[in-house]
N, C-alpha and C positions, 0 to 999 in steps of 0.2 A: 333044113325048116328057111321059108323065107323071109327075108329081113322084118316084114310086117308082123308074124308069126309071130318072131323072138320078141318084137315090139310087144307084143298084145302078151306072150307070157310073161313078160317083167312086170306091165301092166299090171296082171292080174297077182301075181309073185307082192307087188310092193304092196296091191291094195291088202291083203291077206294079211300083209305085218302090219300094215296099219290096222286094222281091225282086230289083231290080234293083240298089240300095246294098247288100243283103245278100252279092250275089254279086260286087260292087265290091271288098268286104273281104275275102273271103275270098280272093279273087286276086292281092291287097294282101299277103296273110302269105305266099306262096310257100314258100321251104322249113320256114318254120314250120307249118305246115300238120300233118306228117305228126306232129309231134308232141302234136298234139292226139287223132289213135288212139291215141296209146301210154295205155294203161289205169292203170299204177302211176303217170307222172308226175305233177307238181303244179306243179313253176312251171319256166319260162321265161325266159330273159334275152339281151336284145341290147343289150353295152355296150362302142362303138368297132367294131363291126361283128362283134364273136365272140359267137357265140351259145353257152350252157349252158345245162343244166337240170338237176334235180333228181327221183327216185324218190324214191316213200316208203323208206326209211331207208337212205338214202341220202346223201352228201353233194353238194353242187355239183360236176359237172363239165363240161368243153368236150366240143362234139360235133364240131368241126372245119369246120362249116359257119361262112362271112362272109356277112352281105348289107353290102352299099351302104349309106351314110347317108339315100340317096334314097329305096331302099326303108324303108328303116326309118323315114322321114318321110312317107313314102306312107302304110304302115298307121297311123301316127297320124292323118295328116288325116281318112282314110276310115272311122277308128273316132268320132274327132271328127265330123263330119258328117254322117254319121245318128243320131247323139245328138243334134244338135241343140247343138253345143257350139262355140261359137269360139274357137277356136286359133291362135293364130301367135305367132312366135320371141321379140317385140317388147312384145307386151303383154301376152300370154298364153301362155307355155308349155309350162303344166301341165295335163297330161291325169290324170283317175282316172274311172275308165268300165267296160263291163262288154262282151265282145265277142259279139254278136251269133250265134246258133246253137250257138255253146257256150258260154256263160252262164260267161263266165270274166272272171276282173276284171283290168283291166289299169292300172297305174300306169307312164307317160312323159311325158317332157320333151324340148324342142327345144333348139336350141341357144346361146339364150341362157343357159340354166342348165347348158351342160357343152361338150365341145367336140365332140361329136357325139350324135346320139340315144341316147339312154334308154327302155329298153321293158325293163318288170320283169312277166310275165303267171302269174295263180293260176290254177290251170285246178282244175275239181273231179275227183281222179280217179274214174275209169269204177268202179272197185274199191271196197268201202267194205269196210276190215278190222277183224278182229278182236282185242280186247285178243290171244287166243290165237297170232292173227298179230303180235303185238308181242315177244311169248315165244319165239316157234321165228324172229323176226329177230335177236334179242338187242336188241331196246330195253329189255326189262324180263323182268325173272328171273319166273318161275312165282310165286312169293311175292307180288310186288309186283300183277303181276294178280288174285290170287287178293282183295289186299286191297281192290284197286279194287273188285273183284265187292261185296266186302259191303258196299261202302260204297252203290253202286248199289243193293243188293238191300233194306238199311234204310232208302231212299229220305233218300240224305243229299247237304246241297250240294256240289259240286267245283265248284273253281276252276282252271282248265289252264291256269301260266304258262308264260312261255319267249320268248328275242329272238324278230326278225323271222326265218322260213326253218325253225322247231324242227317246226314239223309240226301245231301243238296245235290248230288245225280238223280235219286226219285224225286227231289222239287226241279231238275228241269226236266224230267221228263215228263211231269205234270206242264210246267211249261211250254215245251213241245209239243202237247195233246193240245192244250188251248190255241198255239198259234194255227196249227193246221184246221183245228173249228172254223175260227174268227177266220183264214184266210185259205180255206181244202185246195188252192190253186198255183199260191205260191211255189216256189222251186227251192230248198231247203238244201245248203251244204255243209257237213256237219264232219267237222276233223277231230281228231281223237287219238290217243297215244295207247291210250287200250279201249277195246269196243264194248262201250256200259250204257250207250244212252240210246233210248229207243223212241223211233219217229215212226208216227203211222200216216204220215205224212202222204198225199197221193205222190209227189214228186220230189224224193231223198236221193240222194248221194249223200254215200255215207264212206271216207274216206279213215284210215289209221296209219299216219305217220310215228313213227317214233324219233324221226328225223331231220332237220330244215326245214321247219312249218313254212317258212316263207316261201319254199314252189310250192306249197299247198294251197297258199292264198294265190300267188300267180297264178295257179290255173283256175281257181274259184273264180277268180275274174275272165276269164275265157267263158265260163261258165254260165255267165250269166245270171247269177242266183240274187232270187228275193230274199232270202236271209243266210247270214254264214253265223254257224254255231260253234263254236272249240267245247270240247270234254274238260278238264281239269287243266285248271293255267298252274304248269311247274314253274317255268321258265322263264324269264325277260323277253328272250328270242320268241316264245311262244306270242306269248301277252303285248310284243309289239307285231307280231306280225297280224293279230287278231285284232288289233286297233287299226293296223291300216287295212284292215279288211272294211270294219266298220266308218273308216272315214273315206271311202272310197264310193259313197251312192250306194250302200250296204246296210242301212240300219234294220233293226231290228232284230237284233242275235241275243246269245243268252250264252253264257259260260260259269265254269264254278270255280273258286281261290278259297284255300284254307286261312279262315283268319279268326280272332277271337271276341271281334265285334267289329260292325261295318266301317267303323273309324277305321279301325285299322286296318282291314281290306284294303284302303286308300293307299295305308304305309308300305305293306306288302307290295302294292302295284309299282308305287312309288322307288322300293329296296328293289325289287328282281328288274326293271329297269335300266335304273343303276353299276347294278352287277354287272349284268352284260354287253351294258353299253356306255358308261362312265357318263352318263346325262342323261336328265330326264326333263321332257318337255312338258306344258299343258296338257293335259290329257279327260278332265273336267266333261268337254264338252262331247264327247264320245263315251261319256257312261252318265246314264241317264236315272237309274234306277240301283243300288245293292240294298239285296236282301240280304239279312243273319239269319242264322237257323244256331239255337242253343239245346241243349241239354238241360231238359228238369225234371225235379222226383217224378213220375208216371209217363214221362216221354220226352219228346219233339215238339219245339213253336217255333214259330215266328216270331223273334222279339224285335228285330226290329227292321224297316225301313227306311233307310237313308235316300231322300230324293235331292238330286245333286240341282235341280233347279232353285231350289231351296237359300243357295250358297253362292258368293261370287266366287272368283279364280281362287283369291287370296284366304276367303274363311275354308274354302275347300282345302288349300294345301293346310292352310291352319290345325284342320279336324286331324291329317295326321301326325302331325308335329306334337298334338295333344298327347294323339296316341302312341305316341314314339318316347313321352318323358311320363307316362303311367305304366308302358312293357320297363323302362329301364326303376322308374321308384318299386315297383313289383321285386328286380332282379337285383335293388340295392340290398 
């Protein structure tokens, strides 16, 4: 056999192994597989064998489906095996990865940390919802949607904040859709550590960067984008890279951030920058609008719009100070 024949044979064998392992994962999902086909569904949980889900604009609810601990354990092990991750109950009971074929994010733990396996799956909804959809399902008023559209039109930088499970990424996708609608010829540069965002723009470069986000920004500047988009901001390094990008003639971006209120989003940004750099410079001029999402009985709503133009730099910092005082008093 020639070297080319050997290479082709190895490639075919690797492809067969890959397909076999993917098929094993799909089989292990069992009754969970049906939920990946539901367009509006965004989250799946397995906790003590009970399966619950969340759809766009609705709160988490039970499905009445139950899977055994062994089934849940098998799902975790099969995905870890495919991704080349060593996982076991004694030494490494935690899995953070993606499910191939669906490109859904999975977080899971085995019994060392809990009484039975826990699985949390975040999937991309097949439908990208618009801001008008948010009005129709009661997530926000027409006035709020129009104000967000105004900020998009004038290329303002937007932070989407909220607790886990409030639909920050889904709203980011809605904002990306509005951006693509208003400025169809813009070049979008999108950076994430886990691929979740969906952008329907004609010119969109999507990078998955789990380390050194500053390199991603340096590359972005050479690519001359019109809009710089980051997924979830988890560290001060990522936040600084994003702010650097927004501060170099590339306004009109969006990112997501965990926080309890719009004001505490400012506090979180300040804390993240301090943790990684030991100092915090002024950044109000780089953030124009903070949208906060909150869970309420029956679903999710946009409960706050914080427009930074309404505050001086000192007042902006005082909002963070007040948020810190409120958090401290709750923890006391």
